[in-house]
C-alpha positions as CSV (number, residue, x, y, z in Angstrom):
1,M,32.7,-34.6,-54.9
2,S,35.7,-32.4,-55.2
3,G,36.5,-29.6,-57.6
4,E,38.7,-29.2,-60.3
5,G,42.7,-29.5,-59.4
6,E,41.5,-30.7,-55.6
7,F,43.5,-33.1,-54.0
8,V,42.2,-36.1,-52.1
9,S,44.6,-37.7,-49.5
10,D,43.8,-41.7,-49.9
11,K,45.3,-41.9,-46.1
12,P,42.9,-43.0,-43.4
13,R,41.3,-40.1,-41.6
14,A,42.0,-39.9,-37.9
15,L,40.6,-37.7,-35.0
16,G,42.5,-37.0,-32.2
17,V,40.3,-36.8,-28.9
18,V,41.7,-34.5,-26.4
19,R,40.1,-34.3,-22.6
20,L,41.0,-33.0,-19.5
21,S,39.2,-32.7,-16.0
22,V,37.7,-30.1,-13.8
23,S,40.3,-28.9,-11.0
24,N,42.7,-31.8,-11.2
25,E,46.4,-30.9,-11.4
26,H,48.3,-34.1,-11.8
27,Q,47.2,-34.9,-15.9
28,T,48.4,-34.6,-18.8
29,G,48.5,-31.2,-20.4
30,E,46.4,-30.5,-23.8
31,E,48.8,-29.1,-25.8
32,T,51.3,-32.3,-24.7
33,Q,48.2,-34.9,-25.6
34,R,47.8,-32.8,-29.0
35,T,51.5,-33.5,-29.5
36,R,51.6,-37.0,-28.9
37,I,48.1,-38.0,-30.9
38,S,49.8,-36.1,-33.8
39,K,52.8,-37.8,-33.6
40,R,51.0,-41.3,-33.6
41,A,49.0,-40.6,-36.3
42,D,52.3,-39.8,-38.5
43,A,53.6,-43.2,-37.8
44,E,50.3,-44.8,-38.5
45,E,50.6,-42.6,-41.5
46,M,47.0,-41.1,-41.3
47,E,45.5,-38.3,-42.1
48,L,44.7,-36.1,-39.0
49,V,42.1,-34.2,-39.6
50,D,41.2,-32.0,-36.4
51,F,40.5,-32.7,-32.4
52,A,37.6,-33.1,-30.2
53,V,39.0,-30.8,-27.4
54,D,36.9,-31.3,-24.5
55,I,38.2,-29.0,-21.5
56,D,36.8,-29.2,-18.0
57,V,34.8,-32.3,-18.8
58,S,34.5,-35.2,-16.2
59,A,35.4,-39.1,-17.3
60,S,32.4,-39.5,-15.7
61,I,29.8,-38.0,-18.6
62,S,28.8,-40.5,-21.3
63,P,31.3,-39.6,-24.9
64,W,28.1,-38.8,-26.4
65,M,27.0,-36.2,-24.1
66,R,30.3,-34.2,-24.0
67,P,30.4,-30.7,-26.1
68,S,32.9,-31.1,-28.3
69,L,33.1,-35.2,-29.0
70,G,29.6,-35.6,-28.6
71,D,29.4,-33.4,-31.6
72,W,31.8,-35.8,-33.9
73,L,29.7,-38.7,-32.9
74,N,26.6,-37.6,-33.4
75,N,26.8,-35.8,-36.3
76,R,30.0,-35.7,-38.2
77,K,31.1,-39.8,-37.7
78,D,31.5,-39.6,-41.8
79,Q,34.7,-37.3,-41.4
80,F,36.8,-39.8,-39.9
81,D,37.7,-43.1,-39.6
82,H,39.9,-43.6,-36.5
83,I,40.0,-42.3,-33.3
84,V,43.2,-41.4,-31.6
85,I,43.5,-41.0,-28.0
86,L,46.3,-40.7,-25.5
87,K,45.2,-43.1,-22.8
88,I,42.0,-45.0,-22.5
89,D,40.6,-42.8,-19.4
90,R,40.4,-39.8,-21.9
91,I,37.5,-41.3,-23.6
92,A,35.8,-43.3,-21.0
93,R,36.6,-44.3,-17.4
94,S,34.3,-46.9,-16.7
95,V,33.4,-50.5,-18.3
96,R,30.4,-49.6,-19.5
97,H,31.2,-46.1,-21.6
98,L,34.0,-47.9,-23.2
99,S,31.8,-51.2,-24.5
100,D,29.5,-48.8,-26.1
101,V,32.4,-47.1,-27.5
102,I,34.1,-50.4,-28.6
103,E,30.0,-51.3,-29.9
104,W,30.1,-48.2,-31.6
105,C,33.2,-48.2,-33.8
106,E,32.4,-51.7,-35.1
107,A,28.9,-50.7,-36.2
108,N,30.2,-47.7,-37.9
109,G,33.5,-49.2,-38.9
110,K,35.7,-47.5,-37.0
111,G,39.0,-47.9,-35.2
112,L,40.2,-47.2,-31.4
113,I,43.9,-46.4,-31.0
114,S,45.6,-45.6,-27.8
115,C,49.3,-44.4,-27.7
116,E,49.8,-45.1,-24.3
117,E,48.5,-48.3,-23.7
118,G,49.0,-49.8,-27.6
119,F,45.8,-51.3,-28.2
120,D,44.4,-51.0,-31.3
121,L,40.9,-52.3,-31.9
122,S,41.9,-53.4,-36.2
123,K,44.4,-55.7,-34.7
124,P,44.1,-59.0,-32.5
125,W,43.3,-58.8,-28.7
126,G,42.8,-55.2,-29.1
127,K,39.2,-55.5,-28.0
128,T,39.9,-57.5,-25.1
129,I,42.9,-55.3,-23.7
130,A,41.0,-52.2,-23.8
131,K,38.4,-54.1,-21.8
132,I,41.0,-54.7,-19.1
133,L,42.3,-51.3,-19.2
134,A,38.7,-50.0,-18.6
135,V,38.2,-51.7,-15.5
136,V,41.7,-50.2,-14.3
137,A,40.3,-47.1,-15.1
138,E,37.2,-47.6,-13.4
139,A,38.7,-48.4,-10.6
140,E,41.2,-45.5,-10.7
141,L,38.1,-42.7,-10.6
142,D,36.7,-44.6,-7.9
143,A,39.6,-44.1,-6.2
144,I,39.5,-40.1,-7.5
145,K,36.3,-39.7,-5.9
146,A,37.0,-41.0,-2.8
147,R,40.0,-39.2,-1.9
148,N,38.2,-36.1,-3.3
149,K,35.6,-36.8,-0.7
150,A,38.0,-37.4,1.9
151,S,39.9,-34.2,1.5
152,R,36.5,-32.0,1.5
153,E,35.0,-33.7,4.3
154,T,39.0,-32.6,6.4
155,M,38.5,-29.0,4.5
156,R,35.1,-29.1,6.6
157,K,35.8,-30.3,9.8
158,T,38.8,-27.9,9.9
159,G,36.5,-24.5,8.6
160,R,38.4,-24.3,5.4
161,W,36.6,-23.4,2.0
162,P,37.1,-26.3,-0.3
163,G,36.5,-24.9,-3.3
164,G,33.2,-24.9,-5.6
165,L,31.0,-21.7,-6.8
166,V,31.5,-18.8,-3.9
167,P,28.4,-17.5,-2.1
168,F,27.1,-14.0,-3.2
169,G,28.7,-11.2,-1.2
170,R,31.7,-13.5,0.1
171,R,35.0,-14.1,-2.1
172,A,37.5,-16.3,-1.2
173,V,40.6,-15.8,0.4
174,K,43.9,-17.6,1.0
175,G,45.4,-17.8,4.2
176,D,48.3,-19.9,5.9
177,G,46.4,-22.8,6.6
178,G,44.2,-22.7,3.3
179,F,41.1,-20.7,1.5
180,T,38.2,-19.0,3.6
181,L,35.5,-17.1,3.6
182,E,35.5,-13.5,4.0
183,L,33.0,-10.3,3.0
184,D,33.6,-9.3,-0.4
185,P,34.2,-5.8,-0.2
186,E,32.2,-5.2,-3.5
187,Y,29.4,-7.0,-3.5
188,G,29.4,-7.7,0.2
189,P,28.1,-4.0,0.8
190,T,25.3,-5.5,-2.1
191,L,24.1,-8.4,0.3
192,I,23.8,-6.4,3.3
193,E,21.4,-4.0,1.6
194,M,19.5,-7.1,0.0
195,I,18.8,-8.4,3.5
196,R,17.4,-4.7,4.2
197,H,15.3,-4.5,1.6
198,F,13.3,-7.7,2.5
199,I,13.0,-7.3,5.7
200,E,11.7,-4.5,5.4
201,K,9.1,-5.8,2.5
202,P,9.4,-9.0,2.3
203,S,9.3,-10.3,-1.3
204,F,11.5,-12.6,-3.0
205,S,10.1,-10.8,-6.5
206,A,10.7,-7.1,-5.4
207,V,14.5,-8.0,-4.1
208,A,15.1,-9.9,-7.7
209,D,13.7,-6.9,-9.4
210,W,15.7,-4.2,-7.1
211,L,18.9,-6.2,-7.8
212,N,18.2,-6.1,-11.5
213,E,17.7,-3.0,-12.1
214,Q,21.0,-2.0,-10.3
215,G,23.0,-4.7,-12.6
216,V,24.0,-6.6,-9.5
217,P,25.3,-10.0,-11.4
218,T,24.7,-13.3,-9.8
219,A,26.8,-15.3,-7.8
220,Q,27.4,-17.4,-11.5
221,D,28.3,-14.6,-13.2
222,I,30.8,-13.2,-10.6
223,A,32.9,-16.1,-10.7
224,R,33.1,-16.2,-14.6
225,I,34.3,-12.5,-14.9
226,R,36.7,-12.7,-12.2
227,A,37.9,-16.2,-13.9
228,A,38.1,-14.0,-16.9
229,A,39.9,-11.4,-15.0
230,G,42.4,-13.9,-13.1
231,E,41.2,-13.0,-9.7
232,S,39.5,-16.5,-9.2
233,T,40.1,-20.2,-9.8
234,T,36.9,-21.3,-9.7
235,R,36.1,-23.2,-12.9
236,L,33.0,-23.2,-14.4
237,A,32.1,-25.4,-18.0
238,D,31.1,-22.3,-19.4
239,P,33.7,-19.5,-18.5
240,K,31.6,-16.6,-20.2
241,P,29.8,-14.3,-18.2
242,R,25.9,-14.8,-19.8
243,G,24.1,-11.9,-18.0
244,A,21.7,-13.9,-15.9
245,R,19.1,-12.2,-14.4
246,W,18.0,-12.6,-10.4
247,T,14.6,-14.6,-9.9
248,P,13.2,-15.0,-7.0
249,T,14.4,-18.4,-6.8
250,T,17.2,-17.8,-7.0
251,V,17.2,-14.4,-4.1
252,Q,15.5,-17.6,-2.0
253,A,18.7,-19.6,-2.1
254,V,20.3,-16.7,-0.6
255,L,18.3,-15.5,2.0
256,T,18.2,-18.9,3.6
257,S,21.2,-19.9,3.6
258,R,22.7,-20.6,6.9
259,S,26.1,-20.0,5.5
260,L,25.3,-15.8,6.2
261,L,26.5,-17.2,9.6
262,G,29.2,-18.2,8.7
263,E,28.4,-21.9,9.4
264,Y,29.4,-24.7,7.1
265,V,25.8,-26.3,5.7
266,R,25.6,-29.5,3.4
267,A,23.3,-29.4,0.0
268,T,20.9,-31.0,2.8
269,G,20.8,-28.4,4.9
270,A,22.3,-29.8,7.8
271,V,25.0,-28.0,9.7
272,V,28.9,-29.1,9.6
273,R,29.4,-29.6,13.2
274,N,32.3,-30.3,15.3
275,D,32.7,-33.5,17.5
276,D,31.1,-31.6,20.3
277,G,28.1,-30.4,18.3
278,T,29.1,-27.2,17.6
279,P,29.2,-25.5,14.7
280,V,31.9,-25.3,12.2
281,T,32.5,-22.2,10.9
282,R,34.3,-21.1,7.7
283,S,33.8,-17.1,7.5
284,E,33.1,-14.1,9.1
285,P,29.5,-14.4,10.1
286,V,27.0,-11.6,7.3
287,L,24.8,-11.4,10.5
288,N,24.6,-12.6,14.4
289,E,22.1,-14.8,15.8
290,E,19.6,-12.3,16.1
291,E,19.9,-10.9,13.0
292,W,19.6,-14.0,11.5
293,T,16.3,-15.0,13.4
294,K,14.6,-11.4,12.5
295,L,15.6,-12.2,8.3
296,S,14.1,-16.1,9.1
297,E,10.7,-14.6,10.5
298,A,10.6,-11.9,8.0
299,V,11.2,-15.5,5.1
300,A,8.6,-17.4,7.0
301,S,6.0,-14.6,6.6
302,V,6.2,-14.8,2.7
303,K,4.4,-17.8,0.9
304,Y,6.8,-17.8,-2.1
305,K,6.0,-21.0,-3.1
306,K,2.9,-20.7,-6.1
307,Q,0.0,-22.9,-4.9
308,K,-0.7,-25.3,-8.1
309,G,-4.1,-25.7,-9.8
310,S,-4.8,-22.0,-8.6
311,T,-4.6,-18.7,-10.4
312,S,-7.1,-17.3,-8.3
313,P,-6.4,-13.1,-7.8
314,T,-7.8,-13.4,-3.9
315,V,-6.8,-17.1,-2.9
316,G,-6.3,-16.5,1.1
317,V,-8.5,-13.6,0.7
318,T,-12.2,-14.3,-0.2
319,F,-14.4,-17.0,1.9
320,C,-17.9,-18.3,2.1
321,L,-20.5,-16.3,4.9
322,L,-22.2,-19.1,5.7
323,C,-19.7,-21.6,6.5
324,G,-16.2,-19.5,6.5
325,S,-14.5,-22.3,4.1
326,A,-12.3,-20.6,1.5
327,L,-14.1,-19.2,-1.7
328,Y,-12.3,-21.7,-4.7
329,F,-11.7,-20.2,-7.9
330,V,-12.8,-21.9,-11.5
331,K,-11.5,-21.3,-14.8
332,G,-13.8,-20.5,-17.6
333,D,-13.6,-22.0,-20.9
334,P,-15.1,-19.1,-23.3
335,A,-14.9,-21.6,-26.6
336,K,-17.6,-23.7,-24.7
337,G,-19.3,-20.1,-22.9
338,K,-18.2,-21.0,-19.3
339,R,-17.2,-18.0,-17.5
340,E,-14.9,-17.5,-14.6
341,R,-16.2,-18.0,-11.3
342,Y,-15.7,-18.7,-7.3
343,R,-17.8,-21.3,-5.2
344,C,-18.2,-22.7,-2.2
345,H,-16.3,-26.0,-1.5
346,G,-17.0,-26.3,1.7
347,N,-13.8,-28.4,4.0
348,K,-14.1,-31.7,3.7
349,S,-11.1,-32.0,6.3
350,K,-13.6,-30.9,8.9
351,G,-17.0,-32.5,7.7
352,I,-17.9,-28.9,6.2
353,Q,-20.2,-29.8,3.1
354,A,-20.2,-27.2,0.4
355,C,-23.0,-24.8,0.2
356,P,-25.2,-24.4,-2.5
357,K,-25.9,-22.1,-4.5
358,Q,-22.8,-20.0,-2.9
359,R,-21.7,-19.0,-6.8
360,F,-19.9,-15.9,-7.8
361,W,-19.1,-14.7,-11.2
362,A,-15.9,-13.2,-11.1
363,E,-16.3,-10.1,-13.0
364,D,-18.7,-9.2,-10.1
365,L,-16.8,-10.5,-7.5
366,Y,-13.6,-8.5,-7.4
367,P,-14.8,-5.3,-8.7
368,W,-17.6,-6.0,-5.4
369,L,-14.8,-6.5,-3.3
370,E,-12.5,-3.5,-4.6
371,S,-15.7,-0.9,-4.6
372,T,-16.2,-2.3,-0.7
373,L,-12.9,-1.9,0.6
374,L,-11.8,1.5,-1.3
375,G,-14.6,2.9,-0.3
376,E,-13.7,2.9,3.2
377,I,-10.2,3.1,3.5
378,G,-9.6,4.9,-0.3
379,H,-9.3,8.4,0.7
380,L,-7.1,7.7,3.8
381,E,-2.8,7.8,3.4
382,R,-1.8,4.1,3.3
383,M,0.4,3.6,6.2
384,E,2.8,0.3,6.8
385,S,3.4,-1.3,10.3
386,K,6.3,-2.6,12.0
387,T,6.6,-4.5,15.3
388,T,9.6,-3.8,17.7
389,I,10.7,-5.0,21.1
390,D,12.7,-2.7,23.3
391,D,15.1,-5.5,24.8
392,S,16.1,-8.9,23.0
393,R,14.4,-11.6,25.4
394,A,12.2,-12.4,22.6
395,A,15.1,-12.5,20.1
396,K,17.1,-14.8,22.7
397,L,13.8,-17.2,22.3
398,A,13.4,-16.8,18.6
399,V,17.3,-17.8,18.3
400,I,17.4,-20.8,21.1
401,D,14.4,-22.1,19.6
402,G,16.1,-22.0,16.0
403,K,18.8,-23.7,17.0
404,M,16.7,-26.5,18.7
405,N,15.0,-27.1,15.6
406,Q,18.2,-27.0,13.5
407,L,19.6,-29.8,15.9
408,L,16.3,-31.4,15.4
409,K,16.6,-31.7,11.6
410,E,19.8,-32.7,11.8
411,L,19.5,-36.1,13.8
412,Q,16.9,-36.9,11.9
413,Q,19.0,-36.6,8.8
414,D,21.7,-38.7,10.7
415,E,24.3,-35.8,10.5
416,I,24.6,-35.3,14.2
417,S,24.9,-38.3,17.2
418,A,22.3,-38.9,19.8
419,V,25.3,-37.9,22.4
420,A,25.9,-34.5,20.6
421,Y,22.4,-34.0,19.9
422,A,21.2,-34.6,23.8
423,S,24.8,-32.5,25.0
424,Q,23.8,-29.4,23.2
425,V,19.9,-29.3,23.4
426,A,20.4,-29.8,27.1
427,S,22.5,-27.0,27.1
428,L,20.2,-24.8,25.1
429,A,17.1,-26.2,27.6
430,Q,18.7,-24.6,29.9
431,D,19.6,-21.0,28.3
432,R,16.2,-21.3,27.4
433,E,15.1,-21.8,30.9
434,K,16.8,-18.8,32.0
435,V,15.6,-15.9,29.3
436,T,11.7,-17.3,29.7
437,N,12.1,-16.3,33.7
438,Q,13.4,-12.8,32.5
439,E,10.8,-10.4,32.7
440,G,10.2,-8.2,29.5
441,P,8.0,-5.3,27.3
442,K,5.9,-6.9,24.4
443,P,6.2,-6.4,21.7
444,V,4.9,-2.4,20.1
445,T,3.5,-1.6,16.5
446,V,4.7,1.2,14.9
447,W,2.8,2.6,11.8
448,T,4.4,4.9,9.7
449,G,2.6,6.7,6.7
450,T,3.8,6.3,3.4
451,G,2.4,9.4,1.4
452,E,0.1,8.2,-0.8
453,G,-3.5,7.2,-0.5
454,Y,-4.5,3.5,-0.8
455,A,-6.8,4.3,-3.6
456,E,-3.2,5.5,-5.1
457,W,-1.8,2.6,-4.1
458,W,-4.1,0.2,-5.4
459,E,-4.6,1.7,-8.6
460,R,-0.1,1.5,-9.3
461,S,0.0,-2.2,-8.1
462,S,-0.2,-5.4,-9.4
463,V,-3.4,-8.1,-8.7
464,D,-0.3,-10.3,-6.6
465,E,0.6,-7.5,-4.9
466,R,-2.8,-6.4,-3.8
467,R,-3.4,-10.0,-2.8
468,E,-0.3,-10.6,-0.6
469,W,-0.9,-6.8,0.8
470,L,-4.6,-7.9,2.2
471,K,-2.9,-11.3,3.4
472,K,-0.2,-9.6,5.2
473,H,-2.8,-7.6,7.0
474,K,-4.9,-10.1,7.7
475,V,-7.8,-9.0,5.7
476,K,-10.8,-11.2,5.1
477,A,-13.7,-10.8,2.7
478,Y,-16.9,-13.1,3.2
479,F,-19.5,-13.5,0.3
480,G,-23.1,-14.1,0.4
481,H,-25.8,-14.5,-1.9
482,D,-26.8,-10.5,-1.5
483,V,-24.4,-9.2,1.0
484,L,-20.2,-8.5,1.7
485,A,-18.8,-8.3,4.9
486,I,-15.6,-7.4,5.5
487,D,-12.8,-8.1,8.1
488,P,-10.5,-5.5,7.9
489,G,-7.5,-7.5,10.2
490,D,-4.8,-5.2,11.4
491,L,-5.9,-2.2,8.7
492,I,-8.1,-1.1,11.7
493,E,-5.5,-0.4,13.9
494,N,-4.4,1.6,11.1
495,I,-7.4,3.5,10.8
496,K,-7.4,4.2,14.4
497,Q,-3.9,6.2,14.0
498,Q,-5.4,8.2,11.5
499,G,-8.2,9.1,14.3
500,I,-11.1,8.7,11.9
501,T,-14.5,8.2,13.4
502,Y,-17.9,6.7,12.1
503,W,-20.1,8.7,14.2
504,D,-21.7,10.5,10.7
505,V,-23.3,7.4,7.9
506,P,-20.2,7.1,5.6
507,S,-20.9,8.3,1.9
508,K,-21.1,5.0,0.7
509,S,-23.6,2.0,1.4
510,S,-21.3,0.3,3.7
511,Q,-20.1,0.5,7.0
512,V,-17.7,0.1,10.1
513,L,-18.7,-1.5,13.3
514,S,-17.5,-0.4,16.7
515,P,-18.8,-0.6,20.1
516,I,-18.0,2.7,20.6
517,T,-19.2,4.2,17.4
518,P,-21.7,2.8,16.2
519,I,-23.0,2.7,12.4
520,S,-26.6,1.4,11.7
521,L,-28.2,0.4,8.7
522,H,-31.1,2.3,7.0
523,G,-34.1,3.1,9.2
524,K,-32.3,1.9,12.3
525,P,-30.8,4.9,13.8
526,Y,-27.7,4.6,16.4
527,E,-28.5,0.6,16.9
528,K,-25.1,-1.6,16.2
529,P,-26.1,-4.4,13.7
530,K,-25.6,-7.9,14.7
531,P,-21.8,-8.7,13.1
532,L,-21.7,-10.9,10.3
533,T,-18.5,-12.6,10.5
534,G,-18.1,-11.9,14.6
535,V,-15.4,-10.0,14.5
536,E,-15.6,-6.2,16.4
537,W,-14.8,-4.7,13.5
538,E,-16.2,-4.9,9.8
539,I,-17.4,-3.3,6.2
540,V,-20.9,-4.3,5.3
541,S,-22.2,-4.3,1.9
542,R,-25.3,-4.9,0.2
543,W,-25.5,-6.1,-3.6
544,E,-28.2,-4.3,-4.6
545,D,-26.5,-0.9,-3.5
546,F,-23.1,-2.3,-5.1
547,E,-25.0,-3.2,-8.7
548,A,-26.6,0.2,-8.5
549,E,-23.7,2.6,-8.0
550,R,-22.1,0.0,-11.0
551,A,-24.5,1.3,-12.9
552,A,-24.5,4.8,-12.6
553,Q,-20.7,4.9,-13.1
554,Q,-21.4,2.8,-16.2
555,V,-23.9,5.4,-17.5
556,K,-21.4,8.3,-16.7
557,A,-18.6,6.8,-18.4
558,E,-21.0,6.1,-21.6
559,E,-21.8,10.1,-20.9
560,K,-18.3,11.0,-20.8
561,A,-17.4,8.6,-24.1
562,K,-20.4,10.2,-26.2
563,G,-19.2,13.8,-24.9
564,A,-15.9,13.1,-26.3
565,E,-16.9,11.7,-29.7
566,G,-19.3,14.6,-30.0
567,A,-16.1,17.0,-29.5
568,E,-14.0,15.2,-31.8
569,R,-16.7,15.3,-34.8
570,V,-17.1,19.7,-34.2
571,L,-13.2,20.0,-34.7
572,T,-13.4,17.8,-37.8
573,S,-16.1,19.5,-39.4
574,A,-14.2,22.9,-38.9
């Protein structure tokens, strides 16, 4: 109901529809469309209530899915009587979409008027003319897509940058032959630093946290910031920076892209190549081939995909002592009185049946592992290993193998011809044979101190960090009904580096076994027990000893709590 004295027009109400495509320079501008629509509404004696304006929106998107027009069609259809457009392709460029618009207009009693084509659904033959024009518009859209695809392919073949989102750490610069990419003076050093961080500590999560702590924007936000400042022509649907945070997935995408080599890579991961099979380069490389191989090896060492159906804090670390199969974590259900536990499921692929009675409560297994491991190494300085190669022989072989694998992948995807593949592989095979015949030193592993003890690091680290650290150093824990045997993996080399010997019986009920420094079980001094896991070194703990130790710690904690409670009462009474 209108208020007193309010004027209500009896003219038909018109909604003007304006649309501009993404990166299309040859189209009628927004102001021209508004002016032409306004004049047509005046000529038809209509009241122009508003405009539905969609900028950087493709004609292939359904009218109901467009930000502005979609809102009017879905939520505000009672506020207008007619839709006025400059030409048919502003509202639809496919017969299907236009047919849907026509049916919607008829069902809702709306008119549809085009300024240029002159049709009006409310007049005879209007619907027929509209559908004929839609066929023409759809054919024109297909032609535009074909031209754009051919243009982009030509630019790829010549190494030019065709536009779009610029990879992180690079920027597009215009030269005589068009745009190319170069290292960004502002964010390029950050890209190099994140690569260094990852190689030193292969963790996508850690690099993402570091970038977020430094306040580094993502590639999308960099494009938005520069577009707003007039420093970039990249056009995004949402031009405002979102303050998006880095995630392990976005870090992974940057560090696994062959664009770091300056190569042009398709969405499938295939490299764009010249007719002779050599890669097309579009920018100055950030990394050389050996540095790329080193980064790829670091990436391969990280299992960054979460294993489905498992939230186990020890997946990949705990195994059954009887059959050697991995122990599976089983979630609990407090409502049904079921506790979290680990069970041996055997290995069906190897024909190994699940071991009976090999079940361990989660509340027992993890503390047992923690106590046994830290009882031996907790007081030692935590050291990290780094493997180096004095010459480039192994690195050269890795580079050649990487190129061969990439070529095979592209051949399987029909991205390279068989002739080009054969030529490139033959050349690489000759190079590989030459390098293989060269003699070179073996890799050297160097352990470096971190300045903190293993116990200190364990206390401040998360469960996930501990698991990945144990897996990195190949530590494996084998659980039996009454005994735990830990294979220290390459951590034993760290222990040797610190000059530790085990002639004296350790302070805890566990032992490290070695042929030259045997440690006995109780009652059999200086006799090397038979190893439980088959490895040269192992740390052994009996369940009864751990259970007694845990009970003693519990009593000590209760006494400490009672003492603190008594002291508080004295202070209160005073």
